[in-house]
C-alpha positions in Angstrom: 25.1 18.5 -64.2 23.1 19.2 -61.3 24.7 17.2 -58.5 22.4 14.4 -56.7 20.8 15.9 -53.2 23.0 13.4 -50.8 20.0 11.8 -49.0 20.3 12.0 -45.2 21.6 8.3 -43.8 19.3 6.9 -41.2 20.0 7.2 -37.8 20.4 4.2 -36.5 17.7 2.4 -34.5 18.4 2.2 -30.8 16.5 -0.7 -28.5 13.9 -0.3 -26.8 14.4 0.4 -23.1 12.9 -1.9 -20.4 9.6 -0.7 -19.1 10.6 -1.9 -15.9 8.0 -0.3 -13.7 5.2 -1.7 -16.7 7.1 -4.9 -16.3 5.8 -4.7 -12.1 3.0 -3.5 -12.9 2.1 -6.7 -15.6 4.2 -9.3 -13.1 2.0 -8.9 -10.0 -1.6 -8.2 -11.5 -3.6 -10.6 -9.7 -6.8 -8.6 -9.5 -9.8 -11.2 -8.9 -12.8 -8.6 -9.0 -13.6 -9.7 -5.7 -17.8 -8.8 -4.5 -18.3 -6.9 -1.9 -18.2 -3.0 -0.9 -14.8 -3.1 -0.2 -12.0 -5.4 -2.3 -9.5 -7.1 -0.2 -6.0 -7.9 -1.1 -3.4 -9.4 1.3 0.7 -8.8 0.5 2.2 -12.1 0.7 6.1 -12.6 -0.8 5.9 -16.5 -2.6 8.7 -17.8 0.2 6.1 -16.4 2.9 3.9 -19.9 2.5 3.1 -20.2 6.1 1.7 -16.5 6.9 -0.2 -17.0 3.9 -1.6 -20.5 5.5 -2.0 -18.4 9.0 -4.1 -15.0 7.0 -6.5 -17.8 5.1 -7.1 -18.9 8.1 -8.4 -16.3 10.3 -10.2 -14.9 6.9 -12.3 -17.5 6.9 -13.2 -17.8 10.5 -14.1 -13.8 9.8 -15.8 -14.7 6.6 -13.5 -12.0 4.6 -13.1 -12.8 1.2 -9.5 -11.4 0.3 -7.0 -12.0 -2.7 -3.3 -12.3 -2.6 -1.3 -10.1 -3.7 2.3 -11.4 -5.0 4.6 -9.1 -3.2 7.5 -7.8 -5.2 10.4 -9.8 -3.7 13.5 -6.8 -3.6 16.1 -8.6 -3.6 15.7 -9.9 -6.6 15.2 -6.9 -8.6 18.1 -5.1 -10.5 18.6 -1.2 -8.1 20.8 -0.3 -11.3 17.9 -0.5 -13.4 15.0 0.9 -11.0 17.6 4.1 -10.6 18.2 4.2 -14.3 14.3 3.9 -14.9 13.4 6.3 -12.4 11.6 3.8 -10.0 14.2 4.2 -7.0 15.9 7.2 -5.7 19.4 7.8 -6.2 20.2 7.6 -2.3 17.2 5.6 -0.8 16.5 5.8 2.6 15.6 1.7 2.3 17.4 -0.5 5.4 16.9 -3.3 3.5 15.0 -5.4 0.5 11.9 -6.3 2.1 11.2 -2.7 2.4 11.7 -2.0 -0.7 9.1 -5.0 -1.9 7.0 -3.7 0.6 6.7 -0.2 -1.0 6.7 -1.2 -4.2 3.8 -3.7 -3.8 1.8 -1.0 -2.1 2.4 1.5 -5.2 1.6 -1.2 -7.7 -1.4 -2.2 -5.7 -3.2 1.9 -5.8 -1.9 2.0 -10.1 -4.1 -2.1 -10.1 -6.7 0.0 -8.0 -7.4 2.9 -10.5 -7.1 1.3 -13.9 -8.5 -2.4 -13.2 -10.9 -1.5 -10.5 -12.8 1.8 -11.5 -16.1 0.9 -9.7 -14.3 0.7 -6.0 -14.0 4.1 -4.2 -12.0 1.6 -1.7 -9.5 -1.0 -1.3 -8.4 -2.8 1.9 -4.8 -3.9 1.7 -3.6 -6.1 4.2 -0.4 -6.7 5.5 0.2 -11.3 6.0 2.1 -10.1 9.1 -1.4 -8.8 10.4 -4.1 -11.1 12.5 -7.6 -10.4 11.0 -10.5 -11.3 14.4 -12.7 -13.2 14.4 -15.6 -10.1 14.1 -13.2 -8.0 11.6 -16.2 -7.8 9.2 -18.4 -6.5 11.4 -16.4 -3.8 13.0 -14.8 -2.2 9.2 -18.6 -2.2 8.3 -19.3 0.0 11.5 -16.3 1.8 11.3 -17.4 2.5 7.4 -21.0 3.1 8.5 -20.1 5.4 11.5 -17.7 7.3 9.2 -20.6 8.8 7.1 -20.2 9.8 3.6 -16.9 11.7 4.0 -15.2 8.8 4.2 -14.3 8.8 0.7 -12.4 11.9 0.9 -10.3 10.0 3.7 -6.8 9.5 1.7 -5.7 6.8 4.1 -7.1 4.9 6.9 -4.5 3.0 9.1 -6.7 0.0 11.3 -4.1 -0.5 13.9 -2.8 2.4 15.2 -2.2 0.6 18.8 2.0 2.6 18.6 0.9 5.7 17.1 -2.0 6.6 19.3 0.2 7.6 22.2 2.6 9.3 19.7 -0.2 11.7 18.9 -1.6 12.4 21.9 -2.5 16.2 20.7 -4.9 14.7 17.8 -6.2 12.2 19.3 -9.0 13.6 20.8 -12.9 13.3 20.5 -14.8 10.7 20.4 -15.3 10.0 16.6 -14.5 7.0 15.0 -11.2 8.4 13.7 -8.7 11.1 14.1 -6.6 12.5 12.3 -2.4 12.2 11.8 -0.2 14.9 11.3 3.0 15.3 10.1 4.7 14.4 13.5 2.6 10.9 13.6 4.0 7.7 12.6 2.2 5.6 10.4 1.6 2.1 11.4 0.7 -0.2 7.9 -0.6 -3.6 8.2 -3.9 -2.6 7.9 -4.8 0.5 5.2 -8.2 1.2 4.1 -7.0 3.5 1.0 -9.9 5.9 -1.2 -9.4 6.6 -4.6 -7.6 9.6 -3.5 -5.3 8.1 -1.0 -4.6 5.8 -4.6 -4.2 8.6 -7.0 -1.3 9.9 -4.2 0.1 6.3 -4.0 0.2 6.3 -8.1 1.2 9.9 -8.7 3.6 11.5 -6.1 5.3 8.5 -4.4 8.0 7.7 -7.6 10.9 7.5 -7.0 10.8 5.8 -4.0 12.8 7.4 -1.6 12.0 5.4 1.7 10.0 2.9 3.3 6.6 3.5 2.6 5.5 4.4 5.7 8.0 7.1 5.9 6.6 8.5 1.9 3.0 8.4 3.7 4.0 10.5 7.0 5.9 13.2 4.4 2.8 13.3 2.6 0.4 14.4 5.6 -0.9 17.6 5.3 0.7 18.3 2.4 -1.2 16.5 -0.6 -2.9 13.4 1.6 -5.1 13.1 4.4 -4.0 9.8 6.7 -6.2 9.0 9.7 -6.4 5.9 12.4 -9.1 4.3 13.7 -9.5 4.8 16.9 -10.5 0.9 18.4 -8.0 -1.4 15.7 -9.3 -3.6 14.2 -6.2 -5.9 14.2 -3.8 -6.8 15.7 -0.1 -7.3 14.7 2.0 -10.6 14.4 4.6 -9.2 17.3 1.9 -7.6 19.5 -0.1 -11.4 19.2 2.9 -13.1 20.2 3.3 -11.0 23.2 -0.2 -11.2 24.7 -0.6 -7.5 24.1 -2.3 -4.9 21.6 0.4 -1.9 21.4 3.5 -3.0 19.1 4.0 -2.4 15.7 3.8 -4.5 12.9 
């Protein structure tokens, strides 16, 4: 009698690993398809209702339309799970949960721009700590017009470089509306005009998160990313507003 061939035992099915990055993107996907040349988003935590109200008042006075982006809350995320999913580095240089949440918020926004806003050449990302002057829209449109067609090639433009300009005196030359940052210059967030090329860098080269969004951007300057500053700041930080100065970091 021929021995019956033994059938291989089926391998036990493994439960699918949770896609935490997909979950983050879906949780914070609030793109509203805003009209206008530059879709604008304000990063805001659910708990920061007072700051949102103040930004809404500023934006209304400036006739600026924006969509609120629900900020990633860094203190409610399972850090071990983030590391296992390669979203967070094993030994990150991140001092507190807000810094982590802020970095993840920028990365989610970049991904959503690329996947959900294919016609947008740029997006404007504001933090809710920024004060928006009443003439902001006119000044932003003037900056874009003066920068010409090459603006699309710029990775990221910081709109409040008041504290950066002094540290980057060697690059802050000329009379144009922008000046470039080098790898020695700190990147100041608060208001960033991000091109599609800049969003590509954020989307493909910033995971796992190893440091603050400012440090990670600075590390990419001159390698994979071009970062520019508006020579005349378009925004004022909360700290400098409180002190009556325009030279404090956000």
